[in-house]
N, C-alpha and C positions, 0 to 999 in steps of 0.2 A: 503493500498499498505506501509505502514511502516513497519507492521508484516513482511510480504513477503521478501523486501528489508533487514530488518534485519534477516531474516534470513539467507538468501545467503551470505550474509556478514559476519555472524559469521561462518558460514561453512565454510568459507574461511579465517578468520582469524584461525580457529581450525586445517587448512591442514599444515597452515605456521607454526605453532606451533608445531606440527607432526614432520615436516620437520627440524627442525631446533632443538630440542630435540633428533630427530635421530643423528642427528651428535655427539652432547654433549653423549650422550651413546655410539658413537664406541669409543669415544677415553678410554671411561674405558673397554673395550672389553679385552679379553686375549690377552696377546701379540703373541702368536701364532698365530691369526689371521690380525693382523696388517699389512697388504700386500696391494696392491697396488688396489686388487680386490675389497675388503670391504671398502677400502678408496676411491676409486674412487665415489663408491656408497653412500657412509654417504654424500660425500661431494658432489655428484648430488641434493641428500635429500637439503643438506643446501642450496643452492642456489634454488631450489623450493621452498625453503619455503619462502626467499624473493620475490619471484614471487607473491605468494601467498598472502603476505603479502601488495603488495603494488596492487594488484589484489582486495584486499576488502577495502584497502582505495579509491581509486580509484573507485569503485563501490557507497561508501559511500559520495564520493564526486559529483558522478552523479547524487543519489538519489535527495543530497539537490541542487541540481541547480547550482551548482559552476562548470560548465564544459569544465571551462578554467586549475582549478587545479585539473578537473576529469582527461583532456586530457595532462598536464604535467606528472602522475603520471605512465601513459600507458609506456610511454617511461624507466623508470625503470625497469618495468615489464619489459617487452620485451628482455632489455638486459640484465639482469638475465636469463629470459626464453631461450635465444639464448647461454648463455654460461653454460646454465644447461643442453642443448643439445650437445655440446662436452663435458661436462662429461659424459654422459651417451655414447657418442661414445666410450669413452675410457673405460669405465665399461664392454660395450659388445665387443670391440675389445681383452682386456684382459681377461675377464669369460670366452665368446661364440667363440673365435678365439683364444683364446690361445696366443694376441700378438704378431699373424705375420700381416706382413705390417703394424706397429704399426704408423710408423714413417710417411708414406704416407696417413692411414687411419686419423689421424693428422690434417697433412695437408690441406687434403680435408673439414675435417670439420671447419677449422679456415677459410680458402677463403670462403664457404658457409655461413659461421657466419658475415664476414666482407659482402658480399652480403646481405645479412639478416641485416643489421645495415644503411647500405647506403640507403635502398628502405624504411626501416619504416621511416629514418629522411627525405626522400626526397619526398615523398608521405602524401598525406591527410588521417585523420583517420575516418572512418565512426562511427559518433556518432547517434545509432538510439532510436526513441521517447522513452517514458517511459513506465516504464513495473512495474506491482504487485510484482514481482520477483527481476527482476533484468534488466536494460536497461544499461549494459556492454558496453564499446566502442570499436569498434574495427578494427585493425590493420588494415592497407590499402592490397591490393588484391596481388601486388607480394612481398610482408614479408608474407604472406599466400600459397604462391607458392613456396618460397623457405623454409618456414616452414617444408612445407610436403614433401619437398625433402630430408631434413633431418630428419625427425622425422620415415617416413616409413619402412625404412632399417632396421632401430633399433627396433622398434617393431615388425616386423618379424621376427628378430633375436632371440626376445624373444621369441616369439609365438615358434618358434623352438626348441632353445634351453629346452623348458617349456617340450616339445612334446618329445622330446628325452631324457631328464631325466627321464617323469616315465618310458620309453621304458625298456631303460638299465641305470644301478648304471654305471655313470660317475666320480662318483666323491668318493677317499679314505676316506677322513674325513667325518665323519657323519655329524660335525657340518659346514660342506662347504658346502656339502648338501642341509642341512633344508635352511643355508643362500641361495646357490643360487636358489632353488625354491621359496624360498619367493618374493626373488629381482627381478626376474624375473615376476614371478605375479604381483608384486608392481609396475614396467614400463608397462606391459599387461594393466592393469585397469585403471592407474592413463593414459596411451597414449588413451584406448578407449574412454575415458571419457572427457579427456583435449584436445582432439584433436578436437572435434566438438567445444567445449566452444571456442577454439582460432580461427577457422575458423569462429565461427559468424552461425554455421547450427544452433544452437538452441538458443531460446529466452522463456522468463518470465519464468513459471515455468519448462520447461525444464533443465536451467541453474543451479538452484538450483540443482534436481535431479542429472545432470552431475556433480557436485562440491561434490556432498553426494557418489557419486559414486569415484571422487576423494578421498575424504578423507577414504573409505575403503581399498583404492591404497596406502593410507599413512601408514596407521594401518599394512598391509601388512610390506611395508618398515620397519617398526619399529621391527613388528615380527623378521624381518629376521637380523637384529641388535641384536637383546636378543637372538637371538640363539649361536651368538658367545659369549655369557658371562660365562658360565658354561660349559666347555664343558666335565668337569668329572660325571655330572647327565642327560644330554641330551640324549635322545634317537629316533634313528628314526620311 
């Protein structure tokens, strides 16, 4: 059981490291590409790095049997998750929607974030039985419902934009086109696997598999940042 849980925890820590390093790497990209689109995406992964850091810690204390410590760590990870969704909403708005209705979009997600946090702190958490790979603590049902309301429009937008990007050349800058393709692919992969993890739909070995897929999404996000570093040598 130790080996299985350690694998899940290590993968979560690696995702956290990739997310944080993505933001650090963004700070060194070419100045031409330091804009609201790339910054919001890098900031999203920075915040997600903290989400997965606290997730890993919570899983560790859950495995060791320190339930109170594990439960306490769920709250900061969920707070960071809510903030990450707001960052993702801003990225989707400026990158996919061209910044249209930006103020309304941010107000809407700000309200949803407040509701997300209110339900998180006002409802009990679900503590599953121990498992070989993972027995992570699940957020309350009302919190998961609001998470779904915040998450699904962003995920669908990323899927649609990725499809459109392959159908036609929507970006003049080669590097920005590469960045947006990888960035949206990152959101799609992360969302597809992380959604089931957050809702507690998967358990045991499926949690580890979901987090390995999340790691692939994190690496795609890191790759998106790397495309902005040397605009003279990159090609489509």
